[in-house]
C-alpha atoms as a printed R data frame, in Angstrom:
   type eleno elety resid chain resno       x       y      z
1  ATOM     1    CA   MET     A     1  15.746  -1.200  6.100
2  ATOM     2    CA   THR     A     2  13.175   0.088  7.841
3  ATOM     3    CA   ASN     A     3  11.100  -3.382  9.421
4  ATOM     4    CA   HIS     A     4   7.755  -2.125  7.626
5  ATOM     5    CA   LYS     A     5   5.640  -4.902  7.080
6  ATOM     6    CA   ILE     A     6   3.801  -3.593  4.027
7  ATOM     7    CA   VAL     A     7   7.401  -3.954  2.002
8  ATOM     8    CA   SER     A     8   9.054  -7.514  1.102
9  ATOM     9    CA   TRP     A     9  11.771  -8.173 -1.490
10 ATOM    10    CA   ARG     A    10  10.538 -10.648 -4.236
11 ATOM    11    CA   ASP     A    11  13.779 -12.366 -3.706
12 ATOM    12    CA   PRO     A    12  15.704 -11.788 -0.433
13 ATOM    13    CA   GLU     A    13  18.824 -13.256 -2.314
14 ATOM    14    CA   ASP     A    14  18.472 -11.063 -5.557
15 ATOM    15    CA   LEU     A    15  17.608  -7.697 -4.353
16 ATOM    16    CA   SER     A    16  17.973  -6.635 -7.582
17 ATOM    17    CA   LYS     A    17  15.004  -8.059 -8.375
18 ATOM    18    CA   GLY     A    18  13.117  -5.660 -6.484
19 ATOM    19    CA   PHE     A    19  10.514  -5.390 -4.076
20 ATOM    20    CA   ILE     A    20   6.845  -5.915 -3.896
21 ATOM    21    CA   ILE     A    21   3.797  -4.194 -1.793
22 ATOM    22    CA   ASP     A    22   2.734  -7.242  0.296
23 ATOM    23    CA   LEU     A    23  -0.614  -6.955  1.654
24 ATOM    24    CA   GLU     A    24  -1.391 -10.764  2.226
25 ATOM    25    CA   ASN     A    25   0.414 -10.397  5.257
26 ATOM    26    CA   ILE     A    26  -0.985  -7.412  6.538
27 ATOM    27    CA   SER     A    27  -4.128  -6.209  8.445
28 ATOM    28    CA   ALA     A    28  -7.004  -3.565  7.136
29 ATOM    29    CA   ALA     A    29  -6.139  -1.338 10.423
30 ATOM    30    CA   GLU     A    30  -2.507  -2.013  9.408
31 ATOM    31    CA   LEU     A    31  -2.754  -0.816  5.518
32 ATOM    32    CA   PHE     A    32  -5.231   2.099  6.666
33 ATOM    33    CA   ALA     A    33  -2.495   3.335  9.696
34 ATOM    34    CA   SER     A    34   0.325   3.115  7.189
35 ATOM    35    CA   ILE     A    35  -0.572   4.771  4.115
36 ATOM    36    CA   TYR     A    36  -3.766   7.676  5.844
37 ATOM    37    CA   GLN     A    37  -1.624   8.150  9.833
38 ATOM    38    CA   ARG     A    38   1.932   6.919  9.726
39 ATOM    39    CA   PRO     A    39   2.895   7.739  5.421
40 ATOM    40    CA   GLU     A    40   5.957   8.688  6.610
41 ATOM    41    CA   GLU     A    41   6.943   5.384  7.896
42 ATOM    42    CA   LEU     A    42   5.570   4.053  4.342
43 ATOM    43    CA   ILE     A    43   7.594   6.532  2.312
44 ATOM    44    CA   SER     A    44  10.705   5.639  4.646
45 ATOM    45    CA   ALA     A    45  10.940   1.938  3.388
46 ATOM    46    CA   PHE     A    46  10.275   2.966  0.040
47 ATOM    47    CA   ALA     A    47  12.957   4.973  0.356
48 ATOM    48    CA   ASP     A    48  15.508   2.696  2.211
49 ATOM    49    CA   CYS     A    49  14.798  -0.382 -0.460
50 ATOM    50    CA   PHE     A    50  15.293   2.209 -3.396
51 ATOM    51    CA   LEU     A    51  18.592   2.714 -1.504
52 ATOM    52    CA   ILE     A    52  19.445  -0.983 -1.261
53 ATOM    53    CA   MET     A    53  18.960  -1.342 -4.916
54 ATOM    54    CA   ARG     A    54  21.588   1.312 -5.362
55 ATOM    55    CA   TYR     A    55  19.633   4.204 -6.956
56 ATOM    56    CA   SER     A    56  20.710   7.651 -5.157
57 ATOM    57    CA   HIS     A    57  19.826   9.475 -2.743
58 ATOM    58    CA   ASP     A    58  17.455  11.614 -5.117
59 ATOM    59    CA   GLU     A    59  16.137   9.678 -7.136
60 ATOM    60    CA   SER     A    60  15.125   6.978 -3.811
61 ATOM    61    CA   SER     A    61  13.695   9.929 -2.383
62 ATOM    62    CA   THR     A    62  11.421  10.849 -5.941
63 ATOM    63    CA   MET     A    63  10.675   7.301 -6.527
64 ATOM    64    CA   SER     A    64   9.451   6.831 -3.122
65 ATOM    65    CA   HIS     A    65   7.155  10.064 -2.846
66 ATOM    66    CA   GLU     A    66   5.854   8.932 -6.064
67 ATOM    67    CA   LEU     A    67   5.237   5.337 -5.331
68 ATOM    68    CA   TYR     A    68   3.698   5.925 -1.963
69 ATOM    69    CA   GLU     A    69   0.978   8.384 -3.569
70 ATOM    70    CA   GLN     A    70   0.523   5.287 -6.437
71 ATOM    71    CA   THR     A    71  -0.262   3.336 -3.662
72 ATOM    72    CA   ARG     A    72  -2.622   5.738 -1.575
73 ATOM    73    CA   SER     A    73  -4.435   6.855 -5.086
74 ATOM    74    CA   GLN     A    74  -5.086   2.472 -5.479
75 ATOM    75    CA   LEU     A    75  -6.137   2.083 -1.966
76 ATOM    76    CA   ASP     A    76  -8.463   5.881 -2.397
77 ATOM    77    CA   THR     A    77 -10.366   4.048 -5.974
78 ATOM    78    CA   MET     A    78 -10.760   1.449 -3.887
79 ATOM    79    CA   ILE     A    79 -12.130   2.400 -1.145
80 ATOM    80    CA   GLU     A    80 -14.428   4.762 -2.980
81 ATOM    81    CA   ARG     A    81 -15.446   2.131 -5.460
82 ATOM    82    CA   LEU     A    82 -17.010   0.057 -2.084
83 ATOM    83    CA   ARG     A    83 -18.526   2.916 -0.657
84 ATOM    84    CA   SER     A    84 -20.705   3.498 -4.094
85 ATOM    85    CA   LYS     A    85 -22.109   0.427 -4.344
86 ATOM    86    CA   PRO     A    86 -25.620   0.126 -3.074
87 ATOM    87    CA   TYR     A    87 -26.821  -1.809  0.201
88 ATOM    88    CA   VAL     A    88 -28.179  -5.284 -0.833
89 ATOM    89    CA   LYS     A    89 -31.492  -5.858  0.347
90 ATOM    90    CA   ILE     A    90 -32.261  -8.685  2.214
91 ATOM    91    CA   PRO     A    91 -35.518 -10.916  1.537
92 ATOM    92    CA   ALA     A    92 -36.671 -10.119  4.752
93 ATOM    93    CA   ASN     A    93 -36.324  -5.977  3.991
94 ATOM    94    CA   MET     A    94 -37.649  -6.613  0.357
95 ATOM    95    CA   ASP     A    95 -41.197  -4.793 -0.241
96 ATOM    96    CA   THR     A    96 -43.323  -7.698 -1.504
97 ATOM    97    CA   HIS     A    97 -45.868  -4.930 -3.052
């Protein structure tokens, strides 16, 4: 399996339990690079996991691309929500009139 920091097995002793997208052990820079700069590495890691779980090559390819699209969409949505929040006014900059 590709040694990718985002993907980890739920139970390394029982791979049938599947894998997770682990965001606790990765920096924001690594996350953004995986999603936006090097998506092929993340898709490959997903595909490797599906293959190890005994899905066919076609199924693992399809599912890994779908999972990548879901992951990217969720990150895009999270970023958009953060960007749409107004700046917090600090008391020193507030107009008192």
